N, C-alpha and C positions, 0 to 999 in steps of 0.2 A: 196841676200848677205848671205853666211853660218852664222850660228850661233857662236857666240863666246862661247868657251867652256873653263871652268876651272874646278879646283880641290881644295876640302877642305879635309885635311888629319887629323885624330884625333889620330895619334900615337898610335894605338891600341896594347895593350900588352896581350900575352896570361894568364899572371899571374901576381902577385905582383911583382916578381923578374924579369920580362921580359923588363924593361925599355931600357937596352942597345939593344936589338934586336929590339924593337919597334921603336928607333930612327934610327937605321941602316936602317930599311926598309923604313922610311920616306925618309930619304935622298935617296936611291936608287930609290923611287918612283918619287921623285921630278925631278932627272936625267932623269928617263923615260918618265915623261910627257913633260919635255922640248925637249926631242928627237921626240916626237910625235907631237909637236905644240901646245901644250895647252897654253892658254892666260896666266894664273896665277896659282900660287900654295901657298895656304894658310894653315896654321896650327892654330889649335884651343887651347883656354884656359880652362882647367877643374882642378878642385883640388878634392883631396879625392874621385877619382873614381878608383876602382880597376883595372879595365882594360884600363885605358887611361894614359898615361905617360905624355901628353903634358900639363905640369902645368907651362911652362915658354916659350912661344911663341917666345918671343925676343931672346932668347939664340939660340933656336932652328933655327930661321930665319937665324942668323950668319954662323952656320954651313951649312944650305943650300946653302948660296950664295956662301960659299968658293967651294962647290961640283957642282955648276950650272954656266951657262955664261950668259944666255939671259933672261930665263922665270922671270916673276914678281912675287916677293915673299912678302907674307903678313901675317898679324894676323886676325884670323876669330874667335873671336877677343880679343882684351885686354879688360878685364872687368873693366872699368874705376873706378867705385865706390870704388876699394879697393885702390886706388893709387893716388899719387901727380900728377897732369898733368905736371908739370915741369920735373919730373924725367921720365915719359912715353916719353916727348919730347926730353929728352936728348938723351934716349937709341936708339930712331929712327933716331935722328939727325946722331948718330955714324953709325947706319945701312946705312944709305943715303951716308955717305962718303965712307963707305966700298964698297957699291954695287950702284952707282949712277943710278938714274933714274929706279930702278928695284923694290923700295919697296913701300907697300901699308901698310896703318896703319888702320885695322878696329877695331872699338870700340863698346863695348856693355854696356848694363844697368843692365844685368842679373848677377847673382852671380857665376854662372858656378859652383855651388856647393851647398852644403846645408848650413843652415844658422850659424850653429856652427862654421863651416869652414871659412864661410864668415867674421864672428866677429873675428875670430883669424888673419884673413889677415888684417883686420884694424888696424892701429897702436893704436888707442884710443878704438877699439873694437866695432865702429859703423861705419857700412858700409855707404857709402853716396849716397844712391839711389836716394833720393829726388834731389839730386845737380848734378844729370847727367847733365842737359843741361848747367849748369855753368862750370863744369868740361870739356865739350867738347869746350866750347868757350873758355876757358882758354888755352887748347891744341892747339887749331888752333891758336890762338894769338901768342902762343911761336914759333909754326913751321912756320908761314906765314909771321909775321911782322918783318920788318928789325932791330927794335930796341924795345927791351922788358926790363922791369924791374922786376925780375933780368933778367940778359943778359942769353941767351941761348947758351952755349958752348958745342960742336962745332955748327956753323951754319950748317943746312942741306944742302944738294945739292939739289937745285930747290925747289919746292913745293912738300912736302910728300901728296900724296892724303890721307885724311881721309875719312874714309867709315862709315856710320851710318849702323849698324847690327840691326836686330830687326825683330820680328815675329807679329807686332801688327799695328791697325789703328796708334796708339799714335807714335810709332816709325817712320812710314811713314811721318806723319805730321812735326814731329821734324826734320827729314832729309831734308824736304823740305824747312822748315822755315830757316835753317841754310844753304841751299845751298849746300849739300852733296851728294855725291852718295848714292845710298842705296841699301842693301842687304838683301832681304827678305828669312828669315829661313823658308821656308816650309817643311824642314826636322825636324824641331822642332815643328812647329805649323801645324798640318795637316788637320786644319780648315782655313787655310791662304786662303785669297779671293783675286780675281783679283781687287776689290775694294781698297785694300790697294796701289796697285800700281796707280789707278786712283787718289787717294787721293794724292800721292805723286806728281804726275806730274801737277794735277790741283792746288795744293797750292805751287809749287815751286818758290823760290826767288833765281834768278842768283846771284852766288857769283862770285869774281874775278876768282878763281881757276876754279869753274865749272859753266859756263855760261848756260849750258844746263842741265836738268835732265839726269841721268845715273842709270839705275837699273838693278840688277842682282836677278835671284831667284836661291836658293839653295836648291837641291832635294836630295834624296836618289836614288842611280842609281846601279843595278845588271845586268851586261850584260853577257852572255855565249852563246857558240855555240848553245844551245837549251833551250826552254823556262823552261824545268824541272829543268835543272841545275842552272838557273839564280834563280830561285825559291826557290831551296835550300840554296844558299848562303844568299837569303833575310831572309829565315826563320830562318837560323843559328843564324844571329845578332838578329832578333826580339825575338827570344826565351830567349837568353841570357838576353836581355834589359829588357823583360817583366818579368823574374824571378828576376832581380836585383831590378826593381822599386817596385815590390810586396813582396820583403824582403825574397824570397825563395832561392836565391842564391846569394852570394856576392864574391866568392873566384877567379873567373876568367870567361874567355870565354868558352862557351860550345864548343866542337869538333862538326864538321858537323855530326859524327856518333851520338853523344849523343843528338843533336837536332833532329836529324831523327829519333829517337828511343823513342822520348818522345809522350806521348799520347796527341793528339790536343784537349784539352778542349774547351767548347764554349767559355770560358773567353778568351783563348788564340787566338782561331780562329778571334773572333771578334777584338781583339787587332790588329792582323796583316792586317785584311781588313780595318781598320779604318787609316791604314798608306799608302794605296797601292794608294789612288786617285792623290796623288801629288808626285809621283815618278816614276821613269822608270826601270821596270823589265822585262826581256825577251830576246829573240835572238836578233841579232843586228837589223833587220828590225822592230821588235816591239819597240824596245828602242828607235830608231829613231823617229817612230810615236809619241810615248808618249813625247819624247823631244819637238818635233816640235809642238805637240798640247798645251803642257804648256807654251812654249815661246809665242806662239799666243795668248792663252787665257790670260796671264798675262800682254802681251805687253812689256816683258823686251828686254834688249839689249845683255844680257849674260845668260848662264846658267851655274851654279857652282854645282858640283856633289860630293856627299859622298857615298863611297862605302867600307863600314865596313865589309870586309871580314875576314875568318879566316887565311887565308894565303896571303902572298904577291903576291904569283904567281896568284892567282884568281883575286886580285885587279888589278895587271898589265894587265892581260887578259882582263878584263872588260873594263878598260880605252882604251886600244888597239883597241877593237873591236868598241868601241863608236867611238873614232877619226876616224877610217877608214869609217865606214858607214856613218858619218855625214860630210865627206870631199865632 
C-alpha cells in the first residue's frame, strides 16, 4: 500500500512585512497539494519569529477551507498551554461546521516561541505547561461528549480528531494513554528515535474515537530535479535558521544567493549534517528511498513533510516531484 503523504506549512515570510504574501502562498500551496492528492494540509503556530507569519492557525484554516474542497486541514498545532480548552473547542467546532469532516486539531505542549512571549500570551502571565494533560482531557471532553458543563456551542460536526504532537518519549506515552493519534516531529528533534513510536504502540489504550493507534512522522523534505539543487534548497533554510538561533541574523530569510556565498564554517557544517538523518533531500528517486526508509524504520502510517524553501515555486515543485515519485 502506498505511504500516505501530508504537508505541514509554516507560512514562511521573506521579511517582517511579508505576512500577506506568506498567507497567499500558503493558500496557493494548499490548493496545489489538494490537486496533487495529498492526505492533509496542516499549518503551524509560532509567535515572535521574524520569518514565520503563522501565529493564528485556526484563522488561517478558515481561509484554507474556503479555498479548497476536499483536503483535510489542521493545526500543527495549537499550543494548548496558552489557552482555555473551551475556547479552543469553540473555534474548532465552528471550523467543523464550516468544513464538515475535514478538520484536524493537533495540540502541543511546547510554547512555540520564547518564554517572554509565552508569558505575554498567558492571561495571568503563567503558561500552563505542567497542566497540559489536564488541558487535553478538557478539550476532548468538550468536543466529544454530548453534554458538557458549560455547554459547547456550536456542537461540532462529528468527532473532530484531536492529535497529540510531540518530539519526545513523554509525548508518545501521553498520546498512548489518552488514546490519541500521534505525530512525531522529527523535523524538530533530529535525535527522534523509532523507540518513541514503539512506546506509543505498546502503551496504546484504545479510545472510542481511535480504537487503533495511528502515527505520523513529520520530516523536512527538499526535492528537486537534481541532488545539488535540492541540497541548495536545504542549505538556504538551514543557514537562515542557524544564524537566527545563534543570534547572528534576525531580519528575515537569506536569499539562495546569500546562503550560497556564505563561508561554510565547521559549526554550520556540523549543524546541517546533524539534521540530515531524519529528513529527505535529493532528486526524486533519492527522496523516495529516504521516505520509504524512514516510514519503515519508524513503523508509521503516514509521512508529513515540511519544505521551507525561499520561493513558493520551489516548494510546489518539491511536493509535486515527491507526490509523483511516491505514487
